[in-house]
Structures are given as C-alpha cells and as structure tokens.
N, C-alpha and C positions, 0 to 999 in steps of 0.2 A: 806067483804073482809078479808081473813085470812092473818095475818102477824106474824112473829116471832120477839119479842122485843129483841134488842141488848143492851138495858139499861132499867132501871126502868122508867116507865111513870105513873105519878100520876093518880089515878082512872082508870087506864087501866090494869096494870100488872107489873110483875117483869121481870128482864133479863132472857131470855131463854123461856119465856112463848109464846105459840101460842095463839093468841086472834083473835076474830072476830070483826072488826070495820067497820064503814061506809067507802065506797070507797073514797069519797071526803076527809075525814079526813086522810086516809092513803096516798093518792096521793099528797095532799096539805101540809101535815105537817109531818107525821111520816117518810115517805120515803125520801123526800128531806132533812130533818133534820138529816137523818141517825140514827134515833132512832129505826128503824125496817127494816126488809126485807120481801118481799113478801114470804109467807110460801110455797115455792115450795120445792120439795124433795132435789134439789140441794142446795138451800139456807140453809135448815135445816141441811144438812150434813156439809156444810161449817161452819156454826155456831158451831156445835158440835166439829169440828176440832180445832176451835179457842177459845172454851169456857174458858179454863183455862187462856189463855192469856188475854181475855176480862175481866174475873173476877179479875185477878191480877191488870190490868190497872184501873178497877173500884175502887178497894181498895185504890190505890195510889191517884187517883184524888179525891176521897171522903175525904181522909186524908188532902189533900191540901185545899179542900173546907172548911172543919171544922176549919182549922187553920185560914183561911181568915174570916170565919164567926165570930169567937171569937173576931177578931180585928175590924171588920166593924159593927157588930150588934149594933144598937142604935146610930151610928155616925150621926152627923148632917152636911149637906153640903149646902152651901149657893148658891143660884141661883138668880142673879140680873136680874130683868125684869122691863120694863116700865108698869105702870098700872094707872088706874084712882083712884080718891080719894075714890071710893066705894070699891076698891080692885080688880076690874076686870082687868085681864091682857090684854095688847094689843098684843095678840098672845096666846101662850100656852107653857107649859113645857112638853117635851116628854121623852120617854125612852132614847133617845140619849142624851138629856141634863142631865138626871140623871146619866148615865154612864160616861159622860165627867166630871161631877162635882166630882164623886168618884175617877176617874182616875187621875184627876188633884191633888187630895189630896194624891195620892200615892197608891191607891188600884186598882187592876186589875179587872175591871168590864166591861163586854160587854153589849151593849144595848139589845141584845137578852135575857140576863139574868134578865133584869128589867121587872117587871110586873106592868102595869098600866091598870086599868079598862077603863080609859079614860084620855086624856091629862089633865094636871092641868091648870086651867084657872083663879085661884084666888090666891091672896097673902095669906101667912100663912105658917104654918109648916105642912107638909104632910108626913104621914107614907107610905113608898113604899117597896114592897116586892122584894127581889132579890133571884133568884134561882141559887145558885152557883154550884149545882150538883143535879142530879135527886133525891138525898136523903138528900140534905142540902138546907134549905131555911132560909133566914135571913131578917131582916127589917132595913132599914135606914130611915133617916128623911131628907126631902128637905125643907130648909128654903127659901121660895120664897119671896123676898122683892125687894123694889125699890132701895135700897142702902145698903151698908154694915152696916151703922148706924141703919137703920130700922131693918135689920136682927138681930142685937145685941139686940135691944129692944124686938123683937118678941121672941128671945131665952130666954129672961128674963120673959116671960109670958105676955107681953103687946101686945094687938091686934092693928091692923091698925085703927080700928074704934075708939078705945080709944084715940089713938094718934091724930086722926083727930079732936075729940072733944076738946082735950087739945090745939091743935094748933088754933082751931077756937076761943076758949076762950082767948088765948094769943093775937090773932090778934084783937079781940074786945077791949081788954084792951089797946093795942097800939093805936087803932083808937080813943079811948076816950082821951088818953093822947095827941094824935096829935090834936084833936079838941080843947083841952084846950090851946094848943100852938097857934092854929089858932085864938082863941078868944083873946089871949094876943096880937098877931100880928095885928088883926083887930082893937083893941082898940088903939094900939100904932101908927098904920099906919095913923090914922086920924090926928095925931099931926104934922107929917112932911113927906115930900116926898123927902128930901135931900138924896143923895147917902152917903154911909158910907165906911170908910176904916178901916183896922185893927187897926190903931192908935186911932180911936174914941171909941174902945170897952172898956167896963168896966169889972170888975171882978165878977159881980154877975149875977144871972139868969135874973133879970129884965132888966139889960143893954143888955144882950145877946138877949133877946126877942125883945127889942126896936131896936137893930141893925138890926136884920133880918126883922123887920117891915119896917124900913127905906129902906132896899134893895128892899122889895117887896111892896112898897107903891102903885104901880099901879096894883097890883094883888088883887083881892077880895077873900081873903081866905074863907070867909063864904059861898061863892058860890061854892067852890071846894068841891066835894063830895068824892074825893079820892086823894091819893098822886099823882097818875099818872096825874090826871087832874090839880092839883096844879102846878106840875112841867111843864106840857105842856104850862101853861099860862105864864111862866117866859120868859123874853127876854134873849138874850145872855148876855147883860150887867148885868142884874139882877143875872144871874147864876154866872157870874164872881165875883160879889160882895158877893154872898152867899159862893162862894169858899173861899173868904178871911175870912168870918166868920168861915167856917169849919176849916181852918188852925188855927185860933185862938182857937176854941173849942178843937182841937186836940193837942194844945201846952202843953208842959211839965209844964208850970207855973200855970196851972189851973186844979184843981181836979174836975172831972165831975162825978156825981152820976151815978149808973148803969141805973137808969130810964132815965136820960138825954142822956146817950149813946144810949139807945134803941130808943129814939125819934130821935136822930141824924141819926141813921141807917135808920129809917123809912123815914126820909126826904132825905136820900141819902147824908148826910153830913159826914159820918164817917164809 
C-alpha cells in the first residue's frame, strides 16, 4: 500500500516521501497515528499545499524535543513495586508507568513516546528509550525497587541479590545472639519460677537475663526454634512482666549496647 509520509518515520522514510508499506502496517499504525496519508492524488496535492506549514511545525516541535532531551536524557526515575526476594515483580512496569514517573518529576512525556520491548518484570535499573520527536530519541532510567530506600541503594550500585545476602547474614547473626540469650534464660530459669517486677531488676546484663528468665520460667526457650514460636508460648501474664523488663531496658538510667538493642528489637522488647 502506498502512503505519503507527513513526518519522518524511522526505517521507512522522510516527510513528503511516498513509500510502499504493508497494508496492515499502514491501517493499524501509520494512518491512525497520523504519520501518513494514503497516497491518492487528492492527498498528495493537499500535502503539497501544506508542505511549508508542516515543515515549519516540524522544525519547532523538533527544537522543543531537543530541549527536553537535554534535560531528561540519563535521568533516573524511581518506580516502587512489590516483589519477591528473588527480584521478580508481582506484576510489571509498563510504558504508562514510565511516562507517569517522568511526568511526576516535571517532564512532559506521553506513554506513546516510551519504547519497551516488553514490560519490566524484575527489580533493578532499566534503560528505557523515549522518542520525543520522529528525529529525537533519548534514554531515561527506571529504578524499579520495593522501597525508596532500596532504590537509593540500587542507585549506588548495590543489587537486590547483594542486599539479600547481607540481610540473611545479619539475620543469622541475630539468631545466634538470640540463641545465646535463650541459653542464658534456660540456665537461669531452672533456678526460680518467681515472677519479677521492675523493682527487682539489677543494673547488669546478667541480672537482666535472670529477670527475663524468671518472667519466662514456664517457657522452654531451648524448644523454641524461632522468635515467633517463643512469643507464641508466652502467657498474657508473662508478656506483661516482659513489658516491665522492656520498660526498664529502655530507661534513661541504663546504657544498653547496640548489640543488646538489636537483641531487644528481635525479642520485640524495644
């Protein structure tokens, strides 16, 4: 099918050229997008009558596109999405999402200008082409992350996989520290099952462990394989007593090491 192009079309031709294209391509894309007209004598004559006007308009829109390209090229836009620990998105990021992210940052971008070979389905930083004008193409970056914090880390060159490894190592360290505390509690729990109040608490770590042990005397910490299981075994009364311990541990009169703070957080005490 022969059409006359009213703007430049990549790999097809320049404005004013009469080209032969597949009928489906013409009817489904070129004609509805107003990038071409069917090459009838009437349409060719109409184009020639408006040629100078169209060329002047093309120069102006190209100038505006070049200006936007200089500002937006290489810019990074954050798109927050839910995803698994492996990095697979629960859904996808589309051309609409890319356009909305750029527009929210103050740039005028239409989703039809965004080029994606396929929707983005994984976390990470993705280069995306944006065609601002038939003769002006630029590239932006979409930083797809689960949170603004993770996006900042990705922007600094850290991958989600690296973060997952670090988090797993930190979690293992905390579990080991918690197990040490469980062992202390288990040893102390054998000595007494009396309840304890904030008045009975001492100022050192041993006394703190002993106090928690007294509160949790009927819980078998060594049988607990996780924090959730440990907490689930506590009675309301024991939780109340642990709350008193927590109040003491958070008191201004006692300086707690960073390690102890992390243990307390893991236990849900601070």
